[in-house]
VOGU-3710 file (C-alpha; in Angstrom, 3 decimals, decimal comma):
1> mraplswlre> -7,657/-11,185/9,801  -7,184/-11,564/13,550  -8,084/-14,987/14,941  -8,102/-15,447/18,749  -6,835/-18,884/19,703  -9,536/-19,285/22,357  -12,246/-18,696/19,728  -10,511/-20,992/17,227  -10,537/-23,856/19,738  -14,363/-23,874/19,665
11> yvelpagetg> -14,301/-25,238/16,112  -11,035/-27,238/16,071  -9,827/-29,657/18,726  -6,213/-28,521/18,914  -3,742/-30,658/20,876  -3,456/-29,814/24,556  -0,674/-27,352/25,240  -0,563/-26,151/21,631  0,536/-22,510/21,601  -0,138/-19,743/19,139
21> rdvqaklisa> 3,381/-20,143/17,751  2,690/-23,831/17,077  -0,552/-23,023/15,265  1,235/-20,281/13,338  3,825/-22,759/12,051  1,125/-25,218/10,990  -0,930/-22,595/9,141  2,129/-21,163/7,410  3,069/-24,621/6,153  -0,494/-24,913/4,804
31> glevetveql> -0,134/-21,656/2,861  -1,693/-19,047/5,182  0,574/-16,092/5,942  0,379/-15,668/9,727  2,403/-12,508/10,246  2,456/-12,303/14,026  1,083/-13,952/17,159  -0,038/-11,296/19,632  0,253/-12,304/23,268  -2,670/-10,663/25,074
41> gaglkgplvv> -2,155/-10,205/28,783  1,574/-10,817/28,567  3,079/-9,817/31,910  -0,346/-9,389/33,525  -0,436/-10,468/37,174  -3,281/-10,212/39,686  -5,020/-9,553/41,938  -7,429/-8,042/39,411  -11,022/-8,349/40,585  -14,585/-7,098/40,250
51> gkvltieele> -15,407/-4,309/42,686  -18,607/-2,583/43,721  -18,436/1,191/44,230  -19,734/1,988/47,742  -19,026/5,711/48,148  -17,654/8,567/46,080  -16,195/11,746/47,596  -15,424/14,661/45,286  -12,037/16,200/46,164  -11,809/19,973/45,748
61> gfkkpirfct> -8,923/22,337/45,045  -7,273/20,489/42,159  -6,923/21,416/38,499  -8,979/18,418/37,369  -11,886/16,549/38,976  -10,656/13,937/41,428  -12,778/11,389/43,303  -11,985/9,428/46,434  -13,875/6,109/46,308  -14,436/3,148/48,559
71> vdvgdangtg> -14,926/-0,099/46,691  -16,073/-3,510/47,896  -13,660/-6,130/46,493  -14,906/-9,060/48,571  -12,111/-11,079/50,156  -9,636/-10,293/47,397  -7,713/-7,839/49,614  -7,420/-10,368/52,431  -9,448/-8,307/54,916  -12,895/-7,994/53,387
81> epqeivcgar> -12,806/-4,263/54,151  -13,666/-1,671/51,464  -10,695/-0,603/49,352  -9,872/3,131/49,262  -8,965/4,303/45,770  -8,348/7,726/44,168  -9,713/7,982/40,618  -10,114/10,768/38,073  -12,697/9,121/35,784  -16,314/10,352/35,791
91> nfavgdkvvv> -18,257/7,640/33,939  -19,247/5,512/36,973  -21,490/6,004/39,990  -22,197/4,496/43,396  -23,423/0,930/43,012  -21,635/0,286/39,708  -19,492/-2,793/39,244  -15,954/-1,913/38,099  -12,598/-3,625/37,583  -10,116/-3,035/40,416
101> vlpgavlpgd> -6,417/-3,833/40,428  -4,954/-4,203/43,910  -1,449/-3,505/45,245  1,045/-6,160/44,203  -0,482/-6,620/40,755  1,311/-5,899/37,473  -0,508/-4,496/34,443  0,624/-4,833/30,799  3,754/-2,811/30,115  5,291/-3,833/33,463
111> fqiaarktyg> 3,113/-1,269/35,290  3,434/-2,315/38,943  0,629/-1,373/41,337  1,335/-0,275/44,883  -0,365/1,836/47,529  0,657/5,466/47,114  -0,304/8,860/48,448  -1,808/11,227/45,910  -4,061/14,291/46,088  -3,867/14,166/49,877
121> ktshgmicsg> -5,220/10,600/50,098  -3,681/7,140/50,012  -4,864/5,116/47,005  -4,777/1,351/47,568  -5,003/0,213/43,974  -6,655/1,505/40,832  -10,014/1,378/39,059  -9,184/0,292/35,505  -10,128/1,357/32,003  -10,036/-0,972/29,020
131> eelgmgddgs> -6,922/0,663/27,591  -5,003/0,144/30,853  -5,753/-3,572/30,655  -4,741/-3,848/26,993  -8,351/-4,391/25,875  -8,591/-1,319/23,676  -11,227/1,387/23,884  -14,832/0,246/24,291  -16,177/3,611/23,147  -16,661/5,033/26,625
141> hgiivlppeh> -13,132/6,489/26,926  -13,359/5,745/30,608  -13,621/3,135/33,344  -14,984/-0,346/32,546  -18,503/-0,584/34,014  -19,554/-4,235/34,275  -23,064/-5,682/34,284  -24,543/-5,783/37,822  -24,796/-9,595/38,027  -21,080/-10,114/38,659
151> eagtdaiell> -20,126/-10,550/42,323  -17,526/-8,376/44,013  -14,206/-10,169/44,346  -14,641/-12,238/41,139  -11,404/-12,768/39,220  -11,532/-10,200/36,402  -8,675/-11,763/34,431  -10,797/-14,820/33,704  -14,043/-12,852/33,444  -12,645/-10,462/30,809
161> elvdevldia> -10,601/-13,160/29,036  -7,526/-10,953/29,281  -5,003/-13,715/28,606  -5,145/-15,053/25,064  -3,160/-15,404/21,852  -4,299/-13,780/18,607  -3,081/-14,878/15,175  -2,710/-11,959/12,759  -3,160/-13,384/9,251  -2,414/-11,554/5,991
171> vtpdrgyals> -5,189/-12,853/3,725  -4,442/-12,751/0,006  -7,218/-11,594/-2,383  -7,908/-15,147/-3,598  -8,609/-16,528/-0,124  -11,632/-14,580/1,046  -12,865/-17,590/3,033  -9,945/-17,041/5,448  -11,492/-13,712/6,538  -13,561/-15,652/9,062
181> lrgvareaai> -12,987/-17,928/12,022  -14,808/-20,612/10,056  -12,283/-20,404/7,225  -9,238/-20,264/9,491  -10,612/-23,173/11,522  -11,019/-25,233/8,343  -7,362/-24,660/7,470  -6,291/-25,494/11,021  -8,365/-28,691/11,003  -6,690/-29,798/7,752
191> aygvslrdpa> -3,240/-28,884/9,060  -3,733/-30,929/12,258  -5,686/-33,738/10,631  -8,725/-33,329/12,904  -12,397/-32,770/12,210  -14,012/-29,343/11,899  -17,031/-28,278/13,948  -18,537/-26,069/11,230  -20,446/-23,179/12,867  -22,545/-22,821/9,697
201> lidvpapnaf> -24,084/-26,280/10,129  -27,183/-25,200/12,053  -30,906/-25,812/11,536  -32,387/-23,200/9,228  -36,144/-22,902/8,552  -37,306/-23,165/4,965  -38,261/-19,961/3,139  -41,938/-19,043/3,015  -44,238/-16,294/1,799  -44,603/-14,560/5,196
211> gypvkvadpv> -41,196/-12,912/5,446  -40,357/-9,273/4,945  -40,914/-8,459/1,232  -37,777/-8,189/-0,921  -37,493/-7,289/-4,628  -34,212/-7,857/-6,453  -34,148/-5,903/-9,728  -30,542/-6,832/-10,526  -30,046/-10,602/-10,090  -26,562/-10,342/-11,603
221> gcdrftartv> -25,429/-7,935/-8,896  -27,292/-9,790/-6,121  -27,941/-13,475/-6,733  -29,094/-14,284/-3,195  -30,914/-12,220/-0,549  -32,125/-13,547/2,792  -34,249/-11,443/5,160  -35,279/-12,362/8,715  -37,246/-10,351/11,254  -36,902/-10,267/15,045
231> tgldpearsp> -39,455/-8,420/17,204  -39,876/-7,608/20,887  -36,246/-6,717/21,511  -35,211/-5,126/24,791  -33,707/-1,723/23,845  -31,685/-1,729/27,080  -30,012/-5,073/26,369  -26,223/-4,827/26,264  -23,688/-7,064/24,597  -22,359/-9,606/27,094
241> iwlqrrlqkv> -18,710/-9,450/28,074  -17,720/-12,524/26,040  -19,185/-10,996/22,873  -17,514/-7,637/23,448  -14,151/-9,261/24,161  -14,242/-11,383/21,018  -14,979/-8,336/18,904  -12,169/-6,406/20,572  -9,731/-9,234/19,938  -10,506/-9,279/16,208
251> gmrpislavd> -10,114/-5,498/16,068  -13,721/-4,238/16,248  -15,102/-1,772/18,779  -18,331/-2,827/20,523  -21,177/-0,442/19,630  -24,592/-1,873/20,514  -26,048/-5,353/20,860  -27,654/-5,546/17,426  -24,621/-4,147/15,616  -22,235/-6,261/17,694
261> itnyvmfelg> -24,151/-9,413/16,760  -23,977/-8,670/13,015  -20,248/-8,008/13,319  -19,755/-11,143/15,401  -21,482/-13,353/12,830  -19,485/-11,730/10,033  -16,203/-12,661/11,716  -17,499/-16,083/12,692  -18,933/-17,181/9,322  -17,463/-14,682/6,879
271> qplhaydrsr> -20,922/-13,470/5,813  -21,485/-9,722/6,252  -24,903/-8,811/7,646  -26,841/-5,600/7,995  -29,564/-4,830/10,550  -32,382/-2,385/9,733  -34,706/-0,732/12,220  -37,992/-2,143/10,937  -39,946/0,899/12,095  -37,823/3,111/9,841
281> ldgpigvrra> -38,262/1,011/6,701  -40,824/2,246/4,168  -42,166/-0,667/2,191  -40,322/-3,606/0,615  -36,535/-3,844/0,518  -35,164/-3,637/-3,017  -31,835/-4,173/-4,771  -31,043/-2,190/-7,913  -28,432/0,030/-9,552  -28,331/3,645/-8,432
291> lpgeklttld> -30,101/6,342/-10,415  -28,014/9,145/-12,006  -27,408/11,832/-9,397  -29,042/9,818/-6,591  -27,729/10,657/-3,117  -27,276/8,614/0,049  -26,138/9,536/3,546  -24,170/6,577/4,865  -23,644/5,532/8,482  -20,535/7,721/8,720
301> dvertldped> -22,824/10,778/8,196  -21,339/11,561/4,772  -23,707/12,410/1,924  -22,530/10,596/-1,194  -23,526/11,109/-4,811  -24,064/7,650/-6,232  -22,833/6,331/-9,554  -25,205/4,475/-11,910  -22,904/1,431/-11,528  -23,384/1,384/-7,723
311> lvitdnsgai> -25,530/-1,412/-6,337  -27,914/0,002/-3,718  -30,459/-1,261/-1,190  -33,735/0,625/-1,363  -37,214/1,011/0,068  -40,051/3,241/-1,079  -38,161/6,333/0,096  -35,150/5,629/-2,135  -31,651/4,352/-1,449  -31,096/3,202/2,148
321> glagvmggan> -27,698/1,543/1,781  -24,689/1,097/-0,484  -24,917/-2,643/-1,042  -22,088/-4,656/0,416  -20,243/-1,544/1,597  -22,148/0,498/4,193  -25,720/1,052/5,295  -27,666/4,286/5,252  -28,165/6,581/8,225  -31,938/6,790/7,796
331> teiaapatdp> -32,513/3,113/8,754  -29,812/2,927/11,435  -30,466/1,014/14,656  -31,561/3,620/17,216  -29,505/3,935/20,393  -31,448/3,511/23,681  -32,801/6,813/25,029  -34,348/7,460/28,450  -37,315/9,811/28,816  -36,293/12,331/31,527
341> etgavsgtte> -39,885/12,627/32,791  -41,148/9,049/32,780  -37,833/7,192/32,886  -39,046/4,935/30,075  -36,361/3,641/27,711  -37,021/3,822/23,983  -35,016/2,372/21,118  -35,106/-0,190/18,366  -37,375/-3,114/19,224  -37,896/-4,645/15,765
351> ivieaahfap> -35,051/-5,552/13,426  -34,876/-6,836/9,857  -31,658/-8,747/9,182  -30,180/-8,710/5,691  -27,844/-11,515/4,568  -27,045/-11,282/0,869  -24,489/-12,302/-1,716  -23,318/-9,530/-4,047  -21,167/-9,581/-7,165  -17,524/-9,140/-6,065
361> vaiaraarrh> -16,575/-6,783/-8,906  -19,531/-4,462/-8,262  -18,694/-4,164/-4,567  -14,976/-3,672/-5,180  -15,616/-0,870/-7,661  -18,159/0,849/-5,409  -15,805/0,738/-2,410  -12,961/2,249/-4,427  -15,191/4,739/-6,190  -16,407/6,165/-2,875
371> klaseaskrf> -13,106/5,510/-1,031  -15,141/3,602/1,532  -13,409/0,335/2,362  -15,250/-1,587/5,080  -15,010/-5,017/6,671  -18,079/-6,018/4,646  -16,704/-4,834/1,305  -13,387/-6,552/2,037  -15,213/-9,880/2,222  -17,655/-9,378/-0,628
381> ergsdplats> -14,998/-8,264/-3,110  -12,937/-11,391/-2,368  -15,957/-13,644/-2,794  -18,132/-14,693/0,146  -19,973/-18,015/0,442  -23,375/-17,581/-1,248  -24,785/-20,624/0,569  -23,942/-19,157/3,993  -26,559/-16,385/3,912  -29,346/-18,469/5,476
391> aaaqravdll> -27,098/-19,856/8,220  -25,677/-16,410/9,001  -29,149/-14,882/9,254  -30,290/-17,731/11,514  -27,205/-17,346/13,699  -27,967/-13,646/14,137  -31,613/-14,435/14,941  -30,551/-16,964/17,573  -28,201/-14,486/19,224  -30,787/-11,674/19,204
401> tglaggtada> -33,489/-13,826/20,715  -31,110/-15,253/23,304  -29,405/-12,008/24,351  -32,067/-9,337/23,754  -35,226/-11,283/24,630  -36,645/-10,983/21,124  -38,941/-13,289/19,179  -38,081/-14,626/15,745  -40,775/-13,861/13,188  -42,084/-16,950/11,415
411> gvtevvspsa> -41,519/-15,381/8,010  -38,361/-16,315/6,109  -37,537/-14,474/2,875  -35,095/-15,881/0,361  -34,649/-14,492/-3,148  -32,327/-16,786/-5,096  -31,147/-16,692/-8,700  -30,799/-20,248/-10,026  -27,191/-21,375/-10,385  -25,402/-24,695/-10,661
421> prtvsmaadh> -22,347/-25,738/-8,656  -19,084/-25,056/-10,468  -17,189/-28,103/-11,682  -13,629/-28,394/-12,942  -12,214/-31,283/-14,964  -8,649/-32,253/-14,160  -6,389/-35,157/-14,965  -5,590/-37,125/-11,816  -1,868/-36,709/-12,426  -2,052/-32,980/-13,179
431> pdrvagteyg> -0,738/-31,931/-9,715  2,132/-34,406/-10,208  3,119/-32,778/-13,487  2,826/-29,257/-12,074  4,911/-30,024/-8,974  7,409/-32,338/-10,616  6,786/-35,055/-8,037  4,413/-37,974/-7,620  1,454/-37,633/-5,252  -0,829/-40,327/-6,614
441> retvvrrlqe> -4,555/-40,247/-7,224  -5,511/-41,129/-3,643  -3,562/-38,199/-2,207  -4,992/-35,802/-4,784  -8,577/-36,888/-4,088  -8,059/-36,808/-0,302  -6,625/-33,298/-0,310  -9,379/-31,960/-2,560  -12,033/-33,521/-0,329  -10,413/-31,940/2,725
451> igcdvygsde> -10,976/-28,451/1,310  -14,642/-29,294/0,639  -14,600/-30,545/-2,952  -16,667/-33,455/-4,237  -14,486/-35,596/-6,503  -15,575/-38,212/-9,033  -13,759/-40,118/-11,737  -10,627/-42,178/-12,102  -7,984/-40,917/-14,523  -10,019/-37,788/-15,336
461> livtvpswrp> -11,380/-36,195/-12,157  -14,627/-34,210/-12,097  -14,279/-31,829/-9,158  -17,253/-29,926/-7,741  -15,871/-26,805/-6,076  -17,274/-25,775/-2,649  -19,344/-22,606/-2,557  -16,841/-20,839/-0,278  -13,958/-21,214/-2,757  -14,733/-19,004/-5,799
471> dlafpndlae> -10,992/-18,873/-6,514  -10,940/-22,499/-7,681  -11,778/-22,221/-11,378  -9,037/-24,072/-13,298  -7,017/-27,291/-12,969  -3,955/-25,309/-11,872  -5,969/-23,877/-8,954  -6,769/-27,400/-7,781  -3,172/-28,491/-8,281  -2,035/-25,574/-6,122
481> evirlegyet> -4,336/-26,721/-3,309  -2,888/-30,230/-3,400  0,689/-28,927/-3,475  0,281/-26,454/-0,607  -1,464/-28,967/1,636  1,174/-31,596/0,954  3,758/-28,948/1,832  5,878/-26,753/-0,373  8,877/-27,942/1,601  8,394/-31,452/0,171
491> lpstlprppa> 8,866/-30,304/-3,420  12,138/-31,479/-4,964  14,716/-28,759/-5,535  15,810/-28,673/-9,167  17,692/-26,019/-11,072  15,933/-24,785/-14,210  17,618/-25,229/-17,542  17,458/-21,901/-19,354  17,235/-22,021/-23,149  20,268/-20,914/-25,094
501> grgltasqrl> 20,181/-17,209/-25,856  22,284/-14,285/-26,878  22,432/-12,629/-23,479  21,521/-9,015/-22,870  20,460/-6,699/-25,644  22,618/-3,742/-26,620  20,223/-1,396/-24,804  20,362/-3,468/-21,643  24,145/-3,573/-21,748  24,268/0,203/-22,193
511> rrrvgralag> 21,970/0,756/-19,200  24,193/-1,439/-17,069  27,323/0,386/-18,182  25,699/3,734/-17,445  24,673/2,588/-13,962  28,166/1,311/-13,187  29,792/4,472/-14,541  27,600/6,795/-12,453  28,069/4,623/-9,363  31,802/4,751/-9,951
521> agyveapsyp> 31,565/8,546/-10,151  30,030/8,644/-6,673  26,299/8,632/-7,488  23,773/6,462/-5,660  20,880/4,938/-7,600  17,502/6,031/-6,194  14,492/4,651/-8,129  11,250/6,512/-7,485  7,544/6,109/-8,224  6,563/7,327/-11,706
531> fvgaevfdhf> 3,695/9,515/-10,460  3,493/13,310/-10,447  1,003/16,057/-9,730  0,451/19,373/-11,490  1,791/21,270/-8,477  5,387/20,193/-9,101  5,276/21,701/-12,600  4,167/24,992/-11,042  7,164/24,775/-8,697  9,398/24,138/-11,731
541> gldaddprrr> 8,098/27,315/-13,354  7,026/25,563/-16,552  5,048/27,546/-19,112  1,392/26,677/-19,545  2,065/25,179/-22,977  5,183/23,251/-21,940  4,813/19,661/-23,244  5,985/18,353/-19,889  2,678/19,518/-18,397  0,745/17,132/-20,671
551> tvivanplsd> 0,562/13,964/-18,547  -1,155/10,609/-18,784  -3,740/10,469/-15,968  -4,031/7,185/-14,078  -7,612/5,940/-13,644  -7,057/4,749/-10,047  -4,009/6,629/-8,718  -2,307/5,670/-5,484  -2,588/9,300/-4,406  -5,050/11,965/-5,526
561> tepglrttll> -2,265/14,551/-5,365  -0,168/12,621/-7,910  -2,583/11,256/-10,532  -0,304/11,609/-13,580  2,600/9,637/-15,016  5,890/11,499/-15,011  7,146/13,351/-18,077  10,555/13,963/-16,497  12,666/12,138/-13,912  13,455/15,259/-11,901
571> pgllatlrrn> 10,347/15,393/-9,614  11,018/11,931/-8,180  14,765/12,496/-7,832  14,310/15,866/-6,150  11,691/14,436/-3,772  14,170/11,706/-2,799  16,855/14,338/-2,351  14,608/16,397/-0,067  13,648/13,322/1,961  17,280/12,407/2,557
581> lgrgahdlal> 18,165/15,981/3,437  15,412/15,906/6,041  17,008/12,823/7,552  20,368/14,419/8,078  22,233/13,653/4,833  23,726/16,804/3,295  26,231/15,787/0,600  24,132/13,889/-1,922  24,556/12,671/-5,488  21,651/10,565/-6,767
591> fetglvfrpt> 20,776/9,075/-10,144  17,914/7,176/-11,745  17,262/5,555/-15,109  13,678/4,947/-16,139  10,872/5,606/-18,558  8,977/8,868/-18,860  5,592/9,172/-20,527  5,140/11,827/-23,222  1,670/11,786/-24,821  1,278/13,522/-28,162
601> gdetvpprlp> -2,503/13,742/-28,264  -2,647/11,432/-31,284  -3,090/8,275/-29,215  -6,067/6,093/-30,178  -8,545/4,306/-27,926  -6,951/1,021/-26,828  -8,694/-2,171/-27,898  -10,083/-4,627/-25,369  -7,809/-7,621/-25,757  -9,190/-11,177/-25,529
611> vdrrptdeei> -8,305/-13,424/-22,612  -9,171/-16,770/-24,219  -6,472/-16,637/-26,886  -3,265/-14,881/-27,857  -3,890/-11,404/-29,313  -3,239/-11,093/-33,030  -0,366/-8,983/-34,377  -2,920/-6,418/-35,548  -4,481/-6,164/-32,073  -1,057/-5,743/-30,499
621> arlqealpgq> -0,192/-3,050/-33,063  -3,415/-1,174/-32,234  -2,570/-1,414/-28,545  0,875/0,041/-29,221  -0,709/2,944/-31,127  -2,774/3,770/-28,044  0,283/4,070/-25,829  2,092/7,375/-25,250  5,744/7,800/-26,117  7,929/6,227/-23,429
631> prrvgvvlsg> 11,531/7,339/-23,916  14,098/6,087/-21,429  15,868/8,828/-19,504  18,760/9,063/-17,085  18,813/11,826/-14,491  21,082/12,978/-11,681  20,720/15,480/-8,840  23,494/16,890/-6,645  23,545/18,894/-3,447  26,176/19,867/-0,900
641> areragwwga> 29,826/18,972/-1,287  31,045/17,033/-4,307  34,381/16,547/-2,573  34,321/16,577/1,216  36,694/18,738/3,210  39,237/17,119/5,508  42,882/16,989/6,375  43,568/16,489/2,683  42,077/19,809/1,659  39,185/22,224/1,586
651> gapatwadav> 36,900/20,076/-0,577  34,671/21,379/-3,353  30,911/22,046/-3,608  28,754/20,434/-6,277  28,280/22,827/-9,193  26,609/22,917/-12,577  29,885/21,696/-14,082  29,511/18,423/-12,156  26,034/17,982/-13,607  27,397/18,546/-17,120
661> eagrtvarea> 30,202/16,072/-16,465  27,632/13,485/-15,360  26,006/13,861/-18,776  29,381/13,398/-20,455  30,009/10,308/-18,322  26,747/8,777/-19,530  27,414/9,670/-23,161  30,941/8,224/-23,114  29,501/4,818/-22,215  27,693/4,929/-25,563
671> gvelivrqdq> 30,788/6,174/-27,388  29,334/9,676/-27,818  30,975/13,060/-27,234  28,388/15,612/-26,127  28,275/19,133/-27,528  27,603/21,600/-24,715  25,959/24,977/-25,316  24,427/27,606/-23,085  20,656/27,393/-22,774  17,594/28,646/-20,894
681> hapyhpgrca> 15,344/25,817/-19,869  13,094/25,481/-16,789  13,681/24,533/-14,025  17,328/25,582/-14,427  18,992/28,912/-13,640  19,075/30,845/-16,954  22,740/31,728/-16,522  23,847/28,280/-15,387  22,017/25,979/-17,772  23,615/23,855/-20,485
691> alyavvdgae> 21,974/22,240/-23,487  23,481/18,840/-24,282  23,620/17,904/-27,965  24,698/14,747/-29,772  24,971/13,930/-33,459  22,036/11,628/-34,230  21,629/10,407/-37,806  24,043/13,057/-39,010  22,310/16,031/-37,339  22,905/17,759/-34,030
701> tlvgnagelh> 20,034/16,775/-31,725  19,167/18,077/-28,267  19,400/15,055/-25,955  19,219/16,710/-22,530  19,941/19,576/-20,201  22,122/20,095/-17,164  22,819/22,906/-14,760  21,933/24,592/-11,502  18,287/24,809/-10,460  16,652/28,216/-10,400
711> prvtkalglp> 16,582/29,791/-6,887  12,778/30,032/-7,050  12,595/26,303/-7,747  14,878/25,333/-4,848  12,887/27,577/-2,508  9,526/26,154/-3,623  10,734/22,569/-3,250  12,541/23,141/0,045  15,967/22,316/-1,393  19,371/23,869/-0,657
721> ertcameldl> 20,632/26,650/-2,863  22,935/25,642/-5,734  21,214/22,268/-6,137  22,145/20,901/-9,568  20,563/18,398/-11,921  20,977/16,700/-15,278  18,571/14,741/-17,450  19,471/12,939/-20,659  17,469/11,018/-23,256  19,214/7,639/-23,130
731> dqveraggar> 17,450/6,339/-26,239  18,761/9,253/-28,322  22,262/8,845/-26,891  22,193/5,171/-27,827  21,182/6,056/-31,401  24,001/8,588/-31,571  26,517/5,987/-30,441  25,652/3,419/-33,078  25,265/-0,305/-32,619  28,680/-1,087/-31,140
741> ptgprvstfp> 30,870/1,441/-29,296  34,562/1,188/-30,068  37,237/1,306/-27,414  40,175/3,739/-27,546  43,284/2,752/-29,478  46,373/2,754/-27,288  49,555/3,962/-28,984  52,989/2,996/-27,724  54,504/6,214/-29,093  55,039/9,320/-26,918
751> vatqdvalvv> 52,547/12,150/-26,623  53,274/15,747/-27,650  51,535/18,461/-25,622  50,789/21,968/-26,832  48,942/24,686/-24,895  47,051/27,445/-26,622  45,256/30,501/-25,192  42,621/32,035/-27,464  40,796/35,332/-26,972  37,162/35,467/-28,126
761> dtavpaadve> 34,082/37,550/-27,495  32,356/36,803/-24,197  29,240/35,611/-26,032  31,127/32,877/-27,920  30,504/29,454/-26,293  33,594/27,524/-25,309  32,017/24,481/-26,971  32,141/26,215/-30,378  35,837/27,017/-29,930  36,518/23,448/-28,842
771> ralregagel> 34,731/22,017/-31,880  36,699/24,248/-34,231  39,997/23,252/-32,614  39,134/19,556/-33,010  38,218/19,956/-36,648  41,360/21,959/-37,441  43,818/19,725/-35,553  42,848/16,633/-37,533  43,519/12,982/-36,743  46,690/13,611/-34,751
781> leslrlfdif> 44,736/15,266/-31,923  44,246/12,693/-29,154  42,466/14,875/-26,594  41,632/18,483/-25,824  40,910/20,026/-22,419  39,847/23,509/-21,360  41,887/24,273/-18,246  41,485/28,042/-17,733  39,064/30,898/-18,421  40,296/34,460/-17,845
791> tgeqigegrk> 38,645/37,880/-18,101  40,198/41,227/-17,237  41,616/44,526/-18,398  44,598/42,837/-20,069  42,381/41,347/-22,804  39,756/44,093/-23,062  36,145/44,570/-22,170  33,681/42,062/-23,596  36,438/39,534/-24,253  37,588/36,343/-22,548
801> slayalrfra> 40,609/34,089/-22,762  40,177/30,317/-23,130  43,262/28,189/-22,451  43,313/24,649/-23,874  45,717/21,753/-23,484  46,109/19,840/-26,769  47,603/16,330/-26,789  48,936/15,001/-30,114  49,989/11,434/-30,842  50,399/9,279/-33,928
811> pdrtltadet> 49,576/5,551/-33,898  52,639/4,547/-35,934  55,475/6,970/-35,190  56,923/9,617/-32,922  55,727/13,053/-33,976  58,294/15,664/-34,868  58,202/19,201/-33,551  57,246/20,475/-36,994  54,257/18,085/-37,214  53,001/19,083/-33,768
821> taareaavaa> 53,384/22,800/-34,504  51,622/22,444/-37,857  48,685/20,657/-36,253  48,491/23,338/-33,549  48,538/26,166/-36,059  45,875/24,435/-38,153  43,665/24,167/-35,059  44,134/27,873/-34,216  43,386/28,840/-37,814  40,175/26,813/-37,779
831> ahastgavlr> 39,108/28,446/-34,514  39,837/31,905/-35,939  37,831/31,200/-39,055  34,880/29,757/-37,148  34,680/31,936/-34,002  37,030/34,866/-34,566  39,464/33,553/-31,943  42,965/35,057/-31,855  46,034/33,939/-29,965  46,423/35,777/-26,702
841> ga> 49,377/38,182/-26,875  49,528/38,043/-30,690
//
């Protein structure tokens, strides 16, 4: 919400000399989030005056139309002579009043004006557009053409109200009243301790039976509807400058007088209005739910298929507006049109004004359903003041009759569903107990009365909530009002006393260890949104029946292209990788831990949980049954150099082996040794993909995959070749590690090292040989490392040599040479029996 300070001063008597920054500080202390104070006209310096165009000469021989004008600027130029100006705009004619900036002036952006020669003429100043003056576009995309009544030489800075301060307020969903100057003024009046000149306190005629007929078929969706009629309007009447400028300052573009007035009243009082061309209405106005398949063309010229839950405005022809969101094109106010033969001007001369109160939930759902957020829907969905409809309609009638020469029809229509004011019971000391300080009953009552509440009672207060505050429904809401108005800064600062506990769970401790281990290995954590689209699975090359394609679809996704919840961490990680590559980073190693969502198809319909009590254990169990599986995963992606080149050496690129090692790093934090086997699993390269297994409940279980991405995948995603990734099921790894991981035992006795080179068939996985060596070596084996793989003529075709370093150590003695040799030979024998391995050179 943008609130011009000059407009705010009409309703609140602010201290003289009070700046926008001062008001910002006051409103922030009262709980309104004023994000910025925009200084309009900052750096603007005159002379900037009204000018009358005397002559226009079209200059020929240039690529674009150029005009040489003489303009009467009165005595502003010091001579009284016409000012010669070169201008390229075409939307003005001889006799028009325009805005002229003269030499010596400075426009916003430190644009200094001086006489200069251009297009063969000397231009002594400039004829200005709204954008050049910082006013924004008025819809003409050209020069400002002023009404003819303004005299040449008049100061345009004051006339156009170019110097002002505008408060930009971020209004939270519970404070819909602050989406109006009336609401902001009320907060400012409380903050400064002055009275409020409420613009809604105007004389309103009583309803009668002579107004335009209205039928409300859905009183729940529309509990109040006011209709007023104005006739005899001048179709040529334009919005005055002050009205246009106020709309521009709050961020609206002036359109026409009738529309500008409805927008003006909406920003002034917070009550959205809609104006109908009475001649285009067919019968009574109605309010009902839309019919199945019913269509409506809205003011943005889009034909929309309505939902049966949509609240619509109708006449005998059908739907003429999406209630509370946007009107229909078939009853739009007609723009003035001039008959080329007679010169007569035609347009809308009779208007029916609608001021209604709609159910916030219905409007919010309709706006989101049709992706049609408007200034009106923004206010209705936050809760507008139902008692402001009559005043808003009267305010619009007064402006139309005063500015367009119309006559207010005697008929006043009001359709009202009976309702009682909302009351809340609250102990007088409840705010004291919530804040932990003592305000006292008098302060509590005074603050509640300042926001418009009626308060009765002594120890137990009966508070009648004002109609413009639908957010005040419980004692805590009232306590919050007292606390914020007294000032959050006055609350005592006390440290909470946490209850005794057992600290982090084992799962939480594991996740922290994993994060620290990966960070220590050079990875950077990069959390991402858990949303995916089907397109990424096509890029991954997943089969049609791959379970990763079965996603949970979000009912109201942030993006239509990503409506599903992720089934793997890789899409988000790879998107982050691509984004960083596009910003100039080339050597990247990223990781993320988070949940994925794997539906099975057996999920039940979730129950609707109560809000007035705690759900029962059975209800919670049924809710859990409706949820998809949510295993926790850890994933990494790598691209570029794993070790950078420099004076210390050539460096090393990231390879699939680094991805596998990242999986081992994660598993070691849980006390698990992974079993690595070759695999084929999208989106990895079939020849550079590893399956990662762990022993879970006594059985080898696939817990993840690692490797290099398939070239087709990297090309489709716009990633560098040789990009690698790893993803591991952290829940399964935790189960494999048991409840408490044990640390390594450190022996003080020396280590005995034995190397062994084994020749096996090329198809035999190194992991199988390694497992056999471990089993055969027994308890004396401390560690085993593959340090060389060799293929060549020396060992024969279809064969490979695997060289391992075996470290033996006993916890209680120094091993003898015979013990070390025996353990080595036992390991080789086990490898031979399991994989057919033979010693190289034997």
